[in-house]
MDTraj code that builds the backbone (N, CA, C; nanometers):
import mdtraj as md
import numpy as np

residues = "UNK UNK UNK UNK UNK UNK UNK UNK UNK UNK UNK UNK UNK UNK UNK UNK UNK UNK UNK UNK UNK UNK UNK UNK UNK UNK UNK UNK UNK UNK UNK UNK UNK UNK UNK UNK UNK UNK UNK UNK UNK UNK UNK UNK UNK UNK UNK UNK UNK UNK UNK UNK UNK UNK UNK UNK UNK UNK UNK UNK UNK UNK UNK UNK UNK UNK UNK UNK UNK UNK UNK UNK UNK UNK UNK UNK UNK UNK UNK".split()
xyz = np.array([
    [-2.5351, 3.8602, 10.1220],
    [-2.4769, 3.9427, 10.0692],
    [-2.5571, 3.9049, 9.8538],
    [-2.5226, 4.0393, 9.8607],
    [-2.5670, 4.0683, 9.7059],
    [-2.4831, 3.9749, 9.6228],
    [-2.5595, 3.9378, 9.4845],
    [-2.4776, 3.8484, 9.3937],
    [-2.3631, 3.9114, 9.3042],
    [-2.4167, 4.0577, 9.2984],
    [-2.2391, 4.1104, 9.2495],
    [-2.1484, 4.1197, 9.3496],
    [-2.1635, 4.1309, 9.4481],
    [-2.0366, 4.1276, 9.5690],
    [-2.0126, 3.9602, 9.5597],
    [-2.0954, 3.8395, 9.5718],
    [-2.0816, 3.7289, 9.5706],
    [-1.9339, 3.6771, 9.4951],
    [-1.9293, 3.6909, 9.3782],
    [-1.8640, 3.6863, 9.2485],
    [-1.7561, 3.7778, 9.2272],
    [-1.7233, 3.8433, 9.3230],
    [-1.6270, 3.9578, 9.3292],
    [-1.4747, 3.9248, 9.3401],
    [-1.3984, 3.9121, 9.3161],
    [-1.2989, 3.9078, 9.3171],
    [-1.2278, 3.9705, 9.4397],
    [-1.2406, 4.0951, 9.4840],
    [-1.2282, 4.1788, 9.5888],
    [-1.2953, 4.1078, 9.7465],
    [-1.4340, 4.0857, 9.7192],
    [-1.4699, 3.9677, 9.8425],
    [-1.3870, 3.8383, 9.8652],
    [-1.3391, 3.7927, 9.7598],
    [-1.2739, 3.6945, 9.7987],
    [-1.1068, 3.7167, 9.8406],
    [-1.0879, 3.8057, 9.8133],
    [-0.9588, 3.9276, 9.8767],
    [-0.9845, 3.9082, 10.0097],
    [-1.0693, 3.9921, 10.0177],
    [-1.1328, 4.0462, 10.1818],
    [-1.0852, 3.9160, 10.2447],
    [-1.1761, 3.8370, 10.2283],
    [-1.2186, 3.7099, 10.3136],
    [-1.0604, 3.6340, 10.3188],
    [-1.0104, 3.6367, 10.1925],
    [-0.8385, 3.5359, 10.2416],
    [-0.7816, 3.6502, 10.3389],
    [-0.7528, 3.7656, 10.3462],
    [-0.6774, 3.8949, 10.4053],
    [-0.7511, 3.8307, 10.5496],
    [-0.8594, 3.8602, 10.6073],
    [-0.9078, 3.8238, 10.7159],
    [-0.8875, 3.6758, 10.7789],
    [-0.8905, 3.5778, 10.7158],
    [-0.8073, 3.4560, 10.7402],
    [-0.7280, 3.4718, 10.7909],
    [-0.6163, 3.4983, 10.6879],
    [-0.4842, 3.5006, 10.7204],
    [-0.4288, 3.6085, 10.8326],
    [-0.5212, 3.7108, 10.8471],
    [-0.4844, 3.8022, 10.9619],
    [-0.5225, 3.6958, 11.1077],
    [-0.6553, 3.6079, 11.1240],
    [-0.6304, 3.5620, 11.2367],
    [-0.5637, 3.4814, 11.2581],
    [-0.4962, 3.3946, 11.1571],
    [-0.3595, 3.3006, 11.1700],
    [-0.3099, 3.3796, 11.2466],
    [-0.2311, 3.4747, 11.1717],
    [-0.0957, 3.5655, 11.2415],
    [-0.1482, 3.6317, 11.3714],
    [-0.2691, 3.6501, 11.4022],
    [-0.3018, 3.6964, 11.5100],
    [-0.2705, 3.5977, 11.6200],
    [-0.3058, 3.4475, 11.5612],
    [-0.2811, 3.3235, 11.6898],
    [-0.1612, 3.3201, 11.6316],
    [-0.0744, 3.3444, 11.5764],
    [0.0630, 3.3256, 11.6404],
    [0.1587, 3.4281, 11.6743],
    [0.0912, 3.5619, 11.6811],
    [0.1639, 3.6672, 11.7862],
    [0.1164, 3.6380, 11.9144],
    [0.0107, 3.5877, 11.9419],
    [-0.0330, 3.5195, 12.0801],
    [0.0167, 3.4210, 12.1359],
    [0.0365, 3.3418, 12.0297],
    [0.1667, 3.2155, 12.0911],
    [0.3020, 3.2742, 12.1450],
    [0.3648, 3.3722, 12.0441],
    [0.4804, 3.4383, 12.0826],
    [0.5176, 3.5097, 12.2072],
    [0.3722, 3.5790, 12.2196],
    [0.3572, 3.6826, 12.3403],
    [0.3699, 3.5780, 12.4905],
    [0.2991, 3.4963, 12.4683],
    [0.2319, 3.3965, 12.5553],
    [0.3583, 3.3650, 12.5814],
    [0.4546, 3.2904, 12.4940],
    [0.5866, 3.1885, 12.5401],
    [0.6928, 3.2659, 12.6011],
    [0.6755, 3.4116, 12.5914],
    [0.7873, 3.5126, 12.6551],
    [0.8906, 3.5285, 12.5396],
    [0.8683, 3.4837, 12.4237],
    [1.0102, 3.4938, 12.3356],
    [0.9752, 3.6500, 12.2623],
    [1.0914, 3.7029, 12.2187],
    [1.1135, 3.8352, 12.1482],
    [0.9967, 3.8418, 12.0241],
    [0.9523, 3.9069, 12.0040],
    [0.8823, 3.9816, 11.9136],
    [0.9457, 3.9492, 11.7709],
    [0.8983, 3.8938, 11.7295],
    [0.9414, 3.8404, 11.5546],
    [0.9018, 3.9747, 11.4342],
    [1.0369, 4.0056, 11.3934],
    [0.9579, 4.1258, 11.2889],
    [0.8875, 4.0383, 11.1925],
    [0.9277, 3.8925, 11.1438],
    [0.7892, 3.9038, 11.0546],
    [0.6895, 3.8787, 11.0428],
    [0.6905, 3.8717, 11.1402],
    [0.5133, 3.8890, 11.2051],
    [0.4742, 3.9968, 11.2191],
    [0.5537, 4.0894, 11.2514],
    [0.4792, 4.2324, 11.2490],
    [0.4264, 4.2676, 11.0854],
    [0.5862, 4.2549, 11.0089],
    [0.5547, 4.2854, 10.8684],
    [0.4310, 4.2617, 10.7825],
    [0.3896, 4.0921, 10.8406],
    [0.3364, 4.0097, 10.7600],
    [0.1759, 4.0702, 10.8061],
    [0.1593, 4.0823, 10.9421],
    [0.0102, 4.1745, 11.0109],
    [-0.0312, 4.2605, 10.9333],
    [0.1004, 4.3812, 10.8986],
    [0.1207, 4.5272, 10.8426],
    [0.0565, 4.5089, 10.7166],
    [0.1317, 4.3948, 10.6211],
    [0.0877, 4.3904, 10.5116],
    [-0.0488, 4.3170, 10.4612],
    [-0.0855, 4.2235, 10.5759],
    [-0.2131, 4.1522, 10.5495],
    [-0.3451, 4.2668, 10.5875],
    [-0.3152, 4.3259, 10.6525],
    [-0.4326, 4.4452, 10.7254],
    [-0.4014, 4.5693, 10.5913],
    [-0.2765, 4.5784, 10.5133],
    [-0.3334, 4.6999, 10.3853],
    [-0.4107, 4.6131, 10.2798],
    [-0.3758, 4.4871, 10.2790],
    [-0.4571, 4.3921, 10.1619],
    [-0.5774, 4.4121, 10.1524],
    [-0.6238, 4.3560, 10.3303],
    [-0.8149, 4.3568, 10.3484],
    [-0.8154, 4.5281, 10.3243],
    [-0.7871, 4.6017, 10.3663],
    [-0.7959, 4.7392, 10.3428],
    [-0.8393, 4.7777, 10.2130],
    [-0.7295, 4.7174, 10.0978],
    [-0.7437, 4.7673, 9.9937],
    [-0.8786, 4.6604, 9.9171],
    [-0.8541, 4.5768, 10.0051],
    [-0.9621, 4.4416, 9.9140],
    [-1.1014, 4.5180, 9.9663],
    [-1.1452, 4.5332, 10.0812],
    [-1.2461, 4.6463, 10.1109],
    [-1.2932, 4.7484, 10.0503],
    [-1.1876, 4.8515, 9.9947],
    [-1.2319, 4.9581, 9.9437],
    [-1.2495, 4.8958, 9.7654],
    [-1.1756, 4.8276, 9.7049],
    [-1.2635, 4.7511, 9.6014],
    [-1.4065, 4.7096, 9.6045],
    [-1.4347, 4.6332, 9.7322],
    [-1.5876, 4.5749, 9.7376],
    [-1.6552, 4.7229, 9.7378],
    [-1.5969, 4.8248, 9.7941],
    [-1.6978, 4.9537, 9.7739],
    [-1.7097, 5.0285, 9.6719],
    [-1.5772, 5.0354, 9.5849],
    [-1.5891, 5.0762, 9.4596],
    [-1.6982, 4.9660, 9.3694],
    [-1.6868, 4.8700, 9.3941],
    [-1.7815, 4.7426, 9.3011],
    [-1.9406, 4.8117, 9.3480],
    [-1.9581, 4.8401, 9.4957],
    [-2.0963, 4.8804, 9.5145],
    [-2.1382, 5.0030, 9.4559],
    [-2.0341, 5.1061, 9.4349],
    [-2.0880, 5.2505, 9.3866],
    [-2.1178, 5.2100, 9.2758],
    [-2.0211, 5.0950, 9.1743],
    [-2.0391, 5.1015, 8.9947],
    [-2.2003, 5.0349, 9.0163],
    [-2.1938, 4.9570, 9.0674],
    [-2.3151, 4.8338, 9.0971],
    [-2.4492, 4.9866, 9.0649],
    [-2.4315, 5.0642, 9.1717],
    [-2.5169, 5.1390, 9.2026],
    [-2.5740, 5.2647, 9.0839],
    [-2.4099, 5.2952, 8.9974],
    [-2.4556, 5.3817, 8.9097],
    [-2.4885, 5.2888, 8.7973],
    [-2.4969, 5.1819, 8.7695],
    [-2.4804, 5.1380, 8.6557],
    [-2.6826, 5.0888, 8.6277],
    [-2.6869, 5.0980, 8.8044],
    [-2.8828, 5.0551, 8.7854],
    [-2.9170, 4.9066, 8.7111],
    [-2.7969, 4.8159, 8.7535],
    [-2.8418, 4.6662, 8.7286],
    [-2.9683, 4.6487, 8.8174],
    [-3.0678, 4.5564, 8.7383],
    [-3.1462, 4.4944, 8.8490],
    [-3.0910, 4.4101, 8.9328],
    [-3.1680, 4.4227, 9.0408],
    [-3.1199, 4.3490, 9.2102],
    [-3.1983, 4.2036, 9.1875],
    [-3.0944, 4.1550, 9.2289],
    [-3.2136, 3.9860, 9.2166],
    [-3.2784, 3.9789, 9.3793],
    [-3.2363, 4.0865, 9.4595],
    [-3.2831, 4.0533, 9.5820],
    [-3.4142, 4.1174, 9.5970],
    [-3.4617, 4.1977, 9.4766],
    [-3.5958, 4.2995, 9.4301],
    [-3.7130, 4.2707, 9.4600],
    [-3.7206, 4.1055, 9.4160],
    [-3.8009, 3.9976, 9.3744],
    [-3.8371, 3.9704, 9.5195],
    [-3.7922, 3.9354, 9.6167],
    [-3.7703, 3.8896, 9.7197],
    [-3.8983, 3.9723, 9.8520],
])
top = md.Topology()
chain = top.add_chain()
for i, resn in enumerate(residues, 1):
    res = top.add_residue(resn, chain, resSeq=i)
    for name in ("N", "CA", "C"):
        top.add_atom(name, md.element.get_by_symbol(name[0]), res)
traj = md.Trajectory(xyz[None], top)
């Protein structure tokens, strides 16, 4: 991963979104396998988490575009 992305708040937000989405997916699987009726809070939470992750991913993309426009020296170029 590029150093300018590693320090980015968008990268951390995206990682957090994926972690929470995995946990909510596991909760949904437990609810589904136990035969309980679907919990509305679980659906809303998964939707909100997907939106959070998509927005964080877009922020990472904008950060990459900004980096390309500014033409900052790339730390990986020396390797």
